[in-house]
N, C-alpha and C positions, 0 to 999 in steps of 0.2 A: 745919614742917607740910604735910604733902603733898595740893594740891588736886586738882580730878576730872580725868581727861584731857581735855587742846585740845580734842577734840572733841566733848565730851561737853556744851558750851555752848548752852545756849535760841538760834539763828536769830545773828546777826554780833553778838556784844556780849561784854563783857569777861566774863572766863574765870570771875571769884568776885567783884570788883567796884573802882569808879575808884582806890580807897586801896590798895588793895595792888599793883597795877597798878606805878599809878605809881611807888609805894616802890621795888617789882625795874627797873623802868626808870629811875630816880636811881639806885639803889649799881651799876645794870649799868657805867649812861654814866659816876660816878665811878671804877672801875677801869679801862674802856676805856681812859681820861684815861691813868694812870700808867703801863698797858698801853704805850702811844705815847710817854707823858714817856721811858720807862725805854728804848725803842729808840731813838727820835730824837736825843739827846742828843747820843751822839756825831760827829751831822756838825758840830755848831758848834766841835770840838774838834778836827777836821782841822788847823787850821793849828797850832795847839799841839803835836799827836803829831806830823804832818810833819816839824818845825822839829826836834822830838827825838829819833826815831829813825829821821830820812832814811827814810820810806817812799814809793812811787811811789801814783797813782792808783786805781790798781789793789789795791792794796794796801790801802787805804782804804775803797775801794769795798767790799771783802771784809767787813770791821769790819758793813756795814751790811745785805749781802748774808745774810753767812753765819746773820742772827734768822731772816731770809724760809724761808731753805731748809733751817733744822731746823724752823721751825714749818710749812709744807708739811711735811715727812714723816713727824713727831710730830701730828700734827693730825687726821685720819682716827681712828688709836687712840682716843685722849683724846677725840674725839665719840662714839664707838661706846657707849666704858666711860658718857657724860655720859648719852645717850638711854634706857641700859637701867638706870642704878638711878641718880646724884642729879646733877642740873643742879648743883644748890645748891653741894655738896660738891663736886664737880670746879673746880667756878672758885676756891674758897675753896680747895683744893692749888693749882691750875697760880698764883692771885696772889701766895699765900706762897712758891714756885720762885720766879717768876721777880724778885721784891724784893730773895730770897738772891743768889741769880746779880750784880742790877747789883749789890749792896753789893759783890760779889767783886769786882769790876773794875778799884776803887778799890786793892785791891792787887795785882795786876798790874804787872811789871818788865820783858816785852817783846813782842814782838808774836804770840807763840804763847802766849803765857799771854791777854794781851787777847782774841785772836781767840776761842780754847778759852772761855774766860767766856761771852764774847758768845754765841757755840750754846749754851750753856745757858740765858740769859736765853732763846733761843728756843725750848725742850725746854719750860720753863717756859708760857711764853704761849703755847703748840702747843692748836689748839683754841676757845679763847678765845671770839676774833668770833663762830664758827657759836657755839657753845652759847650764847653770850650773845643772839643772835640770832633762834638758836630759844625763850632764853623768854621779853626780849618781846614775839614774836610769839604767841607761845601766850596770854601775857595781855592781848592786844590784839586788839579787835573787825579782823577784815580790812582794813575802807575806808582803818582812820588806818595799815597797815603801812608803806606805798611811805613816808612822810613821819619815821615811828618810823627806820624802819632808816637813813633820810639819817640821821637827829639822831644817830644810836646810834654810824654811823660816821664823821660827824662831830665829835662829842666824840673821837679817832683825831688827827684836826688840830689839836682845840685843846695836843693833849698834846701833840701832833708840836711845837704854836709855842710851851708853856713849854720845852720840850727843848730847841729849837733859839737860842731868847731865855736860859732859865735856865742854859744848858752854856758860852755864850761869858760871862758876868757872873761865874759862877762861876771861873771857868777864867783870869779874867783878875786874881782875887782871892788863889785860895787855889791856884791849882794843877788839871791838868785828871782827876788823879787825883780831887779830892774833888769834881766835878761830880757822880760813882756815889752816895756817900754820900748827900747830902741830896736824890738822889729814889730811893732806894733803902728807907728808913726807910717814907715813909705809906704804902704799898702794903701794905704787912703788918698795918697798924691796920684799912687797909680790909676787910683779908683776912674778919679775925675780925669786924666787922661786918657783912658781905655773911650772916654765918648767920641772920639774923634775914631775910631776902627767902627767900620761901614759897616751895616746889618744885610742881611740880602730878603729878599720879599715871603715873608709867610707862605710853605708851600698847600695849594689846596690839596685837598683833599675828597675822598670821595665820600657818599652818608655813612657808610660807618667805618670808616675811621674818624672822621669828624666828630662823631658822638660816641666814640670815644676818646675824642681830644677833649671835652668837654669841663670832664670832673676825674679829681683823681679818682671814685671808682671805677668812673672808665678803663683809665689809664691803668691801672692793676685789674682790670680783665684783659687788656690789651697785654697786657705783663706775661700774666699768665697766657694766652693763649699762645703767645710770641715762642715761649717756653717750650708748651706742650706742642705747638704746630713743626718750630724749626729747629731740630735736634743739635744743630752744628750752636747755637743760640745755649740751650741750656748746659751743653758740654765743653763750650770754650767762659760760659758762667764758671762752672764749675770745674775747668783745671784751673781758672785764669785764681780764683778764689783762693786753692788749693798751696798754688805758689807764692802766693801772695802772704799763705799765713810762716812761711821761712822768709822770706824777706823784712816780714814787718818784724817778726823773734828779732834776726839776726841785727835789725840795728834798732831796735830796740834799747836792746840788753849789750851791745858789746859792749860798748863803754862802762858797764858795770861790770863784769867781765874782767877784761883788763885790770880795772878799781882793785879789784876784788880778791883775782886770783893769781895776777904779776904785779901786784902792791905799787900802778900808776898812778899818778896822783891827777884826780878827775878833772881839770882843766888839759892835760898831757894825753888821758883817755881817749875825752873825746874827740883830739885831732888826728888820733891814732884811729878812730872809730871811721873819723867823716872820711879819712882814704879809703875805706871798706864801701860807703857810704859813694864818691865820685866813683871807684872802678863800675858799680853798678852802673852806673850812671851811661860810661862810656859804654860799658856792656852791651845793658838796651839799646845804645844805636848802633850798632854791633848788629847783635844778633836781630836787631829788629830787618837790618839792611841784607843778611843773611835769607832770611826766611824770606824775603823779598826776593828776591833773585832762586831760592828755590824751587817757588813758589810759577817760577813764568812761564811753562811750558806745561805742569801739572798743578792747582793750586795748592792740591789737598798735599802737595808736598810740604809747605811750607809749615802741615801742623807736625806732619813726623818729623822735621824735623827740630821744631818746639820740645815735643814728646822726649825727642834724645836730649837735648841740652838740660831739660829738666833732671833725668836721671844723671846725668856729669856732673849739677851742682849738688846733688844729694849726695852724691861719693865723695866730693872734694871735704862737704863740707859737715860727714860725719869721720871722717878720718883725720881731718883739724880738731875737734872736740871730744872723741870718743878714743882717739890713737894713744892716748899716753894714759888713760885706764888702763887700757891693755896692753901694757908694756913698750907702745911702740915708743924710741928713743927719738924727741924731737926737743930744739930748742925754743925759747919763746921764740925768737923772730923766725925759725920754721913755722912753726906754728903757726906763727901774722902773717906768713906768705901765703901758705894753701888758702887760709880764709879771707888774705885781697882775694887769688882767687876764684877762690866759691864765689864769692861776693861779685865780680866782675860774672859770671855765669850766671847768676841766680836770678838778673834780672831779663830770662829772654822773652819774657812770653808779654813784658809788658805796651809793649809796640803791635807785632802781631795779633794778638787777642781782640785788641782795640779794631787793630783794619777791618777783621774778621767780624766781627760782630756790626761795625758798621756797613757793611760791604752787604751780610742779610737781611739788614733792618731797610724800608721803606725809605724815601728820600723825607718827605713829609713831616715822621717820625724819627727820623735820626736821633736829636737829643733825648729822645723819651725809652730808644730802641737801648742805647746807650749809659741812660741811667737806670736799666734793669742791670745791665753785668758792672756800673757803680756799684747797686747796692749789693752783691754777693762777693764782688771785691772787697767793698769796706768790712762788712756785714759776719762775710762767715770768713774776709781773709787779715786786713787790717790791725778789723775788734779784736779778733782769735788771736792769734800769732802773741802779740803781750802779754797775753790774757795765760793762751797755753804754758809761754815758757816761766810766765810771772810763778804760778801752781805750780809748775814742775819742779821750780827752783826751791818754791816754799818745802817740799816731802823730799826733792831727794839732790838739789846745790843747781846751783846756775851752770856749772859745765854737763853736768847731767842731762838738765833743761835743752842746753845748746845745741846735744848731740842729738837728742829725740826729733828734736819738730824738723829737722832737713827732710824727713819721711813721710814729711808730706809733699815731697817732690815727686813718690811714685805713683798717687794718687792723680796728683793733676798731667803726669805723663801718661797715665790711661786714660785719664776723660779727654783728652787730644788724642790719640788712635782712634775715640772711638770719635770724633766731631770729621776724622776723615772722611769714613762713609756718606755721610749729609751734606760734607761742603757744597763741593761740582752742582747740586741739586739743586738747594736752597739758595744757588748766587745765580741761575736758570733762572727761580721763581718772582726775585723781584727786578727782572727788565723791564724795561719800560713797556705797555702796552697799550692796547686805545683805552678811551677810558671808560665804552660800552664794552669794553667784552671785561672789564674788572667786575668780578663777583664783589659778592658784598661782603660787609665784616661778618665775624672773622677770618673767612677763607681765604682774605687779600693778600699780597704781599709779603710782607713780611712775615705773615701766618701757614702764606702755605707754603707747604712742603715736600716735597717726593718722598715717599718714605723710602725710611734709612735702609 
């Protein structure tokens, strides 16, 4: 059943009711957990795969990054289809595809086969974050979106925790291939249950936007115009991606760091690394709420808060990984405590960035607009982090690599500060207006912004 379009609600309220909204939220959260469980389980299997196949750290990093690359490349077409057709049916197809691809990983017999199977996992997951975020945002009032987006993307952290934790445990008992079979099957069940979620009616567009939404090429032009015209969207994408370089590098390589540097058994290293991921999940919710509160009087303040948190996370993590090399006396437990604190802060951008992007995108193309952010975050953040850290590890050692990658937090902070200059004017640019006054594409809605 299709609900009214998201711009048809009375005031800032639930689209149709609390019950339907929270059911949609719960189901979307559950699938997000398995999305990232299937994506991140590989990192706790690194020691086993490296020992069996003799891979370099760059090759291991590619097993994580390839998922994000295919997510980035396929996300825009998938979000385009979801915006103009059905959000719910698109999500059902995506969840089925990535679950089957995960199951196929258990039958691979060499690095090339596993890399290819992981790439297909990314094809299935493409667009899920942006389409799921758009569905949640459309069900709930705007005043709750920052915290809800933070909770939605925090569920990715929960999935990552389970992947890191379960992967090591399963591999220790039944071998690393079996881990993919255990985590792939539940996603198929959730995909069928998701058909019970109520979708909203596709939002009518003006002729300019309708033309842009009819093809991938048109959607690409939309993305280009959105980035060029909306400075907030551009700088939010840059900042979000830069901070995710830090997050993805730490999450991907921490189990190996604990195993190599401190001699922790692979399954125990995964369990300890899972604590850092869990701290990140909690932190993303906390900092999302803090940013929402900071932006109540002046919206740009939420971006200033996030910029400061990026610098704080950078300082903590650089101290944790570089401190011993510079003579800072630090026990293994003290070092892990600092890493845990940095993990709590470094996910500060997850909710606020998604909320900011949705704020400056027209309601009729929210999933497509969010996919622009997803493309940046996956291609230049989640894909780049493991590869950068892996390459630095091969050249300089893993400890040095993990001391360098947090410096990307400086780039993130600068981008968010720059975004404060245009955020409020871009918010005004997408306020509802009579259809007759809506100028033609590409100077409409999300693409129209006051000069920075």
